[in-house]
C-alpha positions as CSV (number, residue, x, y, z in Angstrom):
1,M,129.6,-72.4,85.7
2,G,126.7,-74.3,84.1
3,I,123.0,-73.5,84.2
4,L,122.3,-75.5,87.3
5,E,125.1,-73.8,89.3
6,S,124.0,-70.3,88.3
7,G,120.6,-70.7,89.8
8,C,118.5,-71.0,86.7
9,G,118.0,-74.8,86.8
10,R,114.7,-76.6,87.3
11,T,115.1,-76.5,91.1
12,S,115.4,-72.7,91.2
13,P,112.2,-70.5,91.1
14,I,113.4,-68.9,87.9
15,G,114.0,-72.3,86.2
16,R,110.7,-73.6,87.5
17,S,108.6,-70.6,86.3
18,A,110.3,-70.8,82.9
19,E,109.4,-74.5,82.7
20,N,105.8,-73.7,83.6
21,I,105.5,-71.0,81.0
22,G,106.9,-73.4,78.4
23,R,104.4,-76.1,79.5
24,K,101.4,-73.7,79.4
25,S,102.3,-72.4,75.9
26,H,102.8,-76.0,74.7
27,Y,99.3,-76.9,76.0
28,N,97.8,-73.8,74.5
29,T,99.4,-74.5,71.1
30,E,98.1,-78.1,71.3
31,A,94.6,-76.9,72.2
32,L,94.6,-74.5,69.3
33,A,95.8,-77.2,66.9
34,N,93.0,-79.4,68.1
35,K,90.5,-76.6,67.6
36,I,91.8,-76.0,64.0
37,I,91.6,-79.8,63.2
38,A,88.1,-80.0,64.6
39,N,87.0,-77.0,62.5
40,Q,88.6,-78.5,59.4
41,N,86.8,-81.8,60.0
42,A,83.5,-80.0,60.5
43,L,84.0,-78.0,57.3
44,M,84.8,-81.2,55.4
45,I,81.7,-83.0,56.7
46,Q,79.6,-79.9,55.9
47,H,81.1,-79.8,52.4
48,R,80.4,-83.5,51.9
49,V,76.8,-83.1,52.9
50,M,76.3,-80.1,50.6
51,M,77.9,-82.0,47.7
52,N,75.7,-85.1,48.4
53,T,72.6,-82.9,48.6
54,A,73.6,-81.2,45.3
55,I,74.0,-84.6,43.6
56,V,70.7,-85.9,44.9
57,L,68.9,-82.7,43.8
58,F,70.6,-82.9,40.4
59,F,69.5,-86.5,39.8
60,R,66.1,-85.8,41.1
61,D,65.8,-82.9,38.7
62,A,67.1,-85.0,35.8
63,S,64.7,-87.9,36.4
64,E,61.6,-85.7,36.2
């Protein structure tokens, strides 16, 4: 007897809820991954701005 015959397939309530739980956790994982990527991008931009500011200030200091 396979999964479909035993009443745990996609068409049964058990199978459907399992699929929904899987889908929700997949979307949550994807959303979390997107948040992490956005944070990393923001930190990289912040770091670049800080480095550029430091370089500008250094050369401004050196030219005086």
